[in-house]
N, C-alpha and C positions, 0 to 999 in steps of 0.2 A: 504494499500499500504505499503510495506517494503523497506527500503533503506539500503543497506549493503555497508559499507565503507571498502575498501581494502588498502594495502600499497601504499603510494604515490611515484611516480616516476616523473622524469623530463618530462614535457609535450612534447608530440610528436604531433605537430599540423600540419597535412597535409591538404593543402587548395586547393580549386579549385574555379571556378567561381560560381556566383549566382545561386541558384536552380530554374530552369525554365524548362518547358516542351521541349524547344528546345534542351536542354542538352541531353535528353534521346536518341535522334538520333545521336547527335554528339559523345556521349561517349559509343557507341556500342562496342561489343567485336571484331569487325572486325580488322584484322591485319593492315589495312590502317590507323587506328586512330593514329594521330601524338603523339609522346612522349611528356611528360609534360615538358613545358618550366621551366626555373628556374635553379639557380646554374651556369648560364653562362651569360656573357654580350652580347653573340650573340642573334640574333633575329629570331623569326619564320618567315617563308617566307611571304613577303609582308608587314612587319612591320619594323619600325625603331629600331635600337639597343638600349638596355637599357642605355648605357652610353650616346648615343646622345640624348636621351629623357631628361635625367637628366641635361646634360650640356646646353640644350636649354631652361631650365626652367627659370621662371621670378626671378628677384632679387628685394627685397624691397628697397625703398630709404633710405638714412641714417636717414632722419627725421621720416620716418615710424617706424624704428627700435627704435631710441632714444626716440621717443614719446610714446612708449608703454612699461610700466615698466617690464612686463614679457619678452618681446623680448630683451629689453636692458640688462636685467639680464642674459639671456642666452648668448648673444653675449659677454658680459663683462667676463663671466666665461670661454669662449674659447671653449665650446663644448655644443651641444644639447644632453642632457642625454635621451636616448631612452630605454624604456622598451619594449622588443620585443623578437622574436624567430629567429632562423637560420635553422630550420628544416621544414619549412612550404612551400611545393611545390606550385608554382605560387604566393604565398603571400610574403614569405621571406625565401629564401634558400641560404645557404652558399656553394660556391664551394670550396671543400677542397684543390683542387689543386692551386687555385688562391687566395682564401680568399674573392673573390667578393661575396656580398650579393645582390641578385636580386629578383624581384617579385613585386606584386602590392603594398603591404605594404611598403616593402623596398624602392620602388620608391617614395611613398608619403613622407617618412621620409627624404630621400635624397633631394627630391625637396624642402621640408621645410628647411633643412639645408642650401641648396644653397640660398633660399629666404632670410634667415637671415644673413648668413655670405658672400655670393657671392663666386666666384671662381669656378673651374671646378673639385675640388676633395672634394665633400661634405662629404665623409666618414671620411676625415681627422678632421672634426669638429663635429663628432658624437661619443658618448661614449655609447656603448650598454651593457644593463644588461638583461640577459635572464629571462623570466617570464614564469609562468604557470597560469592556471585558478585560482589557489589558492593564488597566490602572487600579482596579478596585482593591486588590490585596496590598499594592504598594502604598496607596493612601492610608490604609489602616496600619500598615507596618511602620510608617514614619510618623504616624499619629497626626496626620493633617486633617483627618475627619474623625468624628466620635462614633459614627454609625455609617454603614452603607445599606441602603434599601433600594434595590434596583433590580427586581426580578432575579434575585441572587440565589441560585440553587445550592443547597447544602451538599458538599461532596467530601470524601475522605481526603482528597488531594488538597483541597482548599483549606481543610481543617489543620493541615500541617503548618499553615502560615498564619491563620487567623482563627478566631472563635466565633460561633453563631449563637445568637438567641433565636428562639422560635422552635419549630417553624410556624409561620403565620398563614400559609397558602401552599397548595399542592398543584403542580402541573406535571408534565412529562414530555419526552422527546417524541416528535412526530416527523411526518414527511410531507413536503409540498412539491408539486411538478408544475410545469407550464400549463396553463389552462387549456383543457382539450386534449392534453397528452394521454396516451394509454399505455398500458404495460407495467406500470408500477402501482401496486395497491397495498403492499405491506413491506415490512423490513426484509422478508425473504426475496423480494424482487429487486433488491439493490445490489445483489451479487453481479460483478462485472460492469457496474455502472459508474459513471463519473459523477461524484457527489461534491457538494459544496456546503460549507458550514462556517460559522464564526470561529475565529481562532480563540483558543483558550475558553471554549464554551462547553456546555454539557453535551451539545450535539457531536462535537468532535470525540469526546470520550465514548458516547454511545455508538458511534461508528466503529471505533476500535473494538468494543466489546461485543457488538451484536451483528455487525455486517461481515459477511464472509467474502473475502477476495473482491473488494471494489477495484474497479479499473484505475481510479485516481481519486484523490481527495484534495479539493481546492479550499483554501482558507482565506477569509478576509476578516477584518476587524469590524466591518460595518454590515448591518442588515441589508441595506440598500444595494451594496455590491453583490451580496449573495443572491438576492432576487434577480438582479440584471444577469447574472451568469446563467440562471435557469431560463429566463426569458429570451436571452440571445442564443440559447443552444449550446453554451460552453460547458453546461452541466446538466445531467439527467434529472437530478433531484436536489432539493434543498432540505437538509436535516437540521432540525433545531428544536427548541422548546416549542410545543405546539401552540401554546399561548401566543407567542410571537408570530408564528406562521399564519394563524387564523386572522390576526389583525392586518398583517401584510397582505393577505389574499383579499381582504375587504377594502383596503385602501385604494388599490389600483386596479384590481380585478385581473391581473396578468398571470397570477399563479393560483392554484387551488390545493387545498389540503386533502390528502387521500389517506384511507385507513385510520387506525387507531394509534394512540401513543404505544411505545414499546419499552418505555421506562416509567419510573415514578420519581418525580423530583420535587422534593419539599423546598419551598423558599424560605430563607432565613434572613435575619438582620445581622450583618457582619460587624464585629467589634474587634479590637485589638486582641491578639493572641494571649490567652491566659487571663483576660480581664473578667474574672468570675463575678465581681461586683456588678459590671455592666450586664452580664447575662442574667443574674438573679433579678436585677431591678427591671429589665426589659421583659423578661418572662412574666414577672408579676403584673406588669402593665398589660401584657397580651392577654393574661387570664381575665383582668378586669373588663376589657373591651369585649371579650367574648361573653362574659357573664351578664353584662348590662345591655347587650344587644347592639352595641356600636359596630361590632364586626359584621353582623348580619345586615345592618342598615347600609354599611359602606359597600359590602358585596353587591347588595341590591342596586344601589346607585350606579356602581361601576359596570356590572355585568348582567343585571336583571333583565334588561330588554333583549339580550342576546342569547339567553339560555333558557331552555324549556325546563319545567319541573321546579322542585322545591330548592331553596337555598341549600347548598351542601353543608355538611357538618364540618366545622373548622378542624384543622389538624391538631392533634394533641400537643400542647406546648411542652417542649422539653423532651419529646419522644426522639 
């Protein structure tokens, strides 16, 4: 298996909900399919607005914050330093007209900021640093950010460099092909094919573990380059987190997701390696937003219009 690295660009991480078979019906090409939420504080039909969800989130007691060295340090600094993205539909997308950042990941971060600092304007106590798949661990290792929340799958390899709180969400690796292409329906059909994925991604690890004898594996740092390789015929299939693939397929309609996920990937909140105080505090926070319904409301705001059936059960924090 050959891996070819190309020029690095800023990560374009387009996200959608967890990869499940119910999405195949919800994300059809029918014109009635709702547009992607994100980039606005308004809410999809039947769900609470993003701002109202965040403002109703829990706040930690003063003793809970002062009694945890990580949380106390964050509060004393005046800002929660977030490594994230602002180009990820449904997960973290910035509205250029208002500057508002909304989506599932953005909501988790803003709820955490409110939990630590209180108040109704959690973005005022957040300092954002844009990250890519190639910079997330480095920023945590050199302590440039306090947390990374960016559709960040928990893997054993990453845990050698950083620690994770959570998980707070579950996705999996899937397959996308050029719209209308035939012959690839599952992971077994990838043998002998030219594949593309993001460098340093769970897609690359999944190819190595689950795909027998691919013809070639191309890697790019950005989602847009990977899509282009498939659309232009330089690759037969794009393998990556199915959440990202679904959103990419809906944005431009040039690729389509086929088959089911063939891995299970929990998303975690990255923190500096060995910072058990951070893990303990953040896991406690995640437990609170699950218990008080904030997690469910945030999921419904972000994904509810695009997935059929009930709200999924949140992953077990600390599992």
